[in-house]
C-alpha positions in Angstrom: 0.9 13.9 3.4 3.7 16.5 2.8 6.6 14.8 4.6 7.3 13.1 7.8 7.1 16.0 10.2 4.7 15.5 13.1 2.4 18.4 12.1 2.1 16.9 8.6 1.1 13.3 9.6 -2.6 12.7 10.0 -4.4 10.1 12.0 -7.9 9.3 10.8 -10.3 8.0 13.5 -13.2 6.1 12.0 -16.2 4.9 13.9 -18.0 1.8 12.5 -21.1 0.3 13.8 -22.3 -3.0 12.6 -23.6 -6.3 13.8 -20.8 -8.3 15.4 -20.9 -11.2 13.0 -20.0 -9.0 10.1 -16.8 -7.9 11.9 -16.0 -11.6 12.6 -16.5 -12.5 9.0 -14.4 -9.6 7.8 -11.6 -10.7 10.2 -11.8 -14.3 8.9 -11.7 -13.1 5.3 -8.6 -11.0 6.2 -7.0 -14.1 7.8 -7.4 -16.2 4.7 -5.2 -13.6 2.8 -2.2 -15.4 4.5 -3.1 -18.4 2.5 -3.1 -16.3 -0.6 0.5 -15.2 0.2 1.6 -18.7 0.7 0.0 -19.9 -2.5 2.1 -17.3 -4.5 4.9 -19.9 -4.0 3.0 -22.5 -5.9 3.4 -22.0 -9.7 0.6 -23.1 -12.0 1.6 -25.9 -14.5 3.0 -24.5 -17.8 0.2 -26.1 -19.8 -2.3 -24.0 -17.8 -0.3 -20.8 -17.9 0.1 -21.0 -21.7 -3.5 -21.7 -22.6 -4.6 -19.0 -25.1 -8.1 -17.8 -25.7 -10.5 -14.8 -25.5 -10.6 -14.2 -21.7 -12.4 -10.9 -21.8 -16.1 -11.1 -22.7 -16.2 -7.3 -23.1 -13.3 -7.2 -25.5 -13.6 -10.1 -28.0 -10.5 -8.9 -29.8 -8.3 -9.6 -26.8 -6.6 -12.9 -27.2 -4.0 -13.8 -24.6 -2.5 -16.4 -22.4 -4.0 -17.6 -19.1 -1.0 -16.2 -17.1 -1.5 -12.8 -18.7 -5.1 -12.7 -17.6 -5.1 -14.5 -14.2 -1.4 -14.7 -13.2 1.2 -17.4 -13.1 0.8 -18.9 -9.6 -2.0 -20.3 -7.5 -2.0 -17.2 -5.2 -3.1 -15.0 -8.1 -5.9 -17.4 -9.0 -6.9 -17.7 -5.3 -7.0 -14.0 -4.9 -9.2 -13.3 -8.0 -11.6 -16.3 -7.6 -11.9 -16.7 -3.8 -10.4 -13.9 -1.7 -11.8 -10.9 -3.7 -15.4 -12.3 -4.1 -15.5 -13.2 -0.4 -14.3 -9.7 0.6 -16.7 -8.0 -1.7 -19.6 -10.1 -0.3 -18.8 -9.3 3.3 -18.3 -5.6 2.7 -21.6 -5.4 0.7 -23.5 -6.8 3.7 -21.5 -5.1 6.4 -22.2 -1.6 4.9 -25.7 -2.3 3.6 -28.0 0.7 4.2 -25.3 2.8 5.9 -24.3 5.1 3.2 -20.9 5.4 1.8 -18.9 6.3 4.9 -18.7 5.9 8.6 -18.2 9.1 10.7 -14.5 9.9 10.8 -12.2 12.6 12.2 -8.7 13.7 11.0 -6.2 14.6 13.7 -2.6 15.6 13.5 -0.2 13.3 15.4 0.1 15.8 18.2 -3.7 16.1 18.5 -3.9 12.3 18.6 -1.3 12.1 21.3 -3.3 14.6 23.5 -6.7 13.1 22.7 -5.7 9.4 23.2 -3.1 9.9 26.0 -5.0 7.2 28.0 -4.4 4.6 25.2 -1.1 5.2 23.4 -1.5 2.1 21.3 -3.9 4.1 19.1 -1.1 6.4 17.8 2.1 4.5 18.6 1.9 2.4 15.4 1.8 5.7 13.4 5.0 6.8 15.1 6.7 3.6 14.2 5.5 3.9 10.6 6.8 7.4 10.4 10.2 6.3 11.7 10.3 3.5 9.2 9.5 5.9 6.3 12.2 8.3 7.5 14.7 5.4 7.4 13.5 4.4 3.9 13.9 8.0 2.7 17.5 8.1 4.1 18.3 4.8 2.4 16.9 6.0 -0.9 18.7 9.3 -0.7 22.0 7.4 0.0 21.3 5.0 -2.9 20.7 7.9 -5.4 23.7 9.8 -4.2 26.0 6.8 -4.5 24.7 6.0 -8.0 25.3 9.6 -9.0 28.8 9.8 -7.6 29.7 6.4 -9.2 28.6 7.8 -12.6 26.0 5.2 -13.2 23.3 8.0 -13.2 23.4 11.4 -14.8 22.5 14.5 -12.7 19.2 14.8 -14.4 18.3 11.2 -13.7 19.3 11.5 -10.1 17.3 14.7 -9.7 14.3 13.0 -11.4 14.5 10.1 -8.9 14.7 12.5 -6.0 11.8 14.5 -7.3 9.8 11.3 -7.5 10.8 10.2 -4.0 10.8 13.5 -2.2 8.0 16.0 -2.5 9.7 19.3 -2.2 12.8 21.2 -1.2 16.1 22.0 -2.9 16.7 18.7 -4.6 20.1 19.8 -6.0 21.4 20.6 -2.5 20.0 17.3 -1.3 21.8 15.4 -4.1 25.1 17.2 -3.5 24.9 16.6 0.2 24.7 20.2 1.1 21.3 19.7 2.7 19.8 16.7 4.5 16.2 15.6 4.1 14.2 17.7 6.6 12.1 15.6 9.0 
């Protein structure tokens, strides 16, 4: 994507066919990710986090702490030992014998509006995401300008941050406030 202009945003329509129970299982596995998020608030006991040993069978020279290998909370452990294996199992069976990809089409946002005029929910979430990203861009630009004007960031550092955040354009004019981020 090269910016947040309507002609640059793409909507990918993907058709999947599968037995219904694999879709239900995939949905259930996705639901259990909320449990994973909640478990990130439960830290592992210090004695467990600081256990040291060779965790990687492929690299016998690696010697580290449990928390460096698995994480420091129950959510990390849940994700690596329960969530990820379940997801991989469902996906393996859901896509078995179907090849790598389902049929898909890429449309611009305008094409999606015309094609799916009968069901705007298909593209409205994309419009909301685009607006959210435009807002984040404006906040980031204001943050970099403020830091530069306050002297906590050199011109080169500010331009480097803008180059990382914004993909093209006259970054110097953007930093100086002579140009606004084009939408």
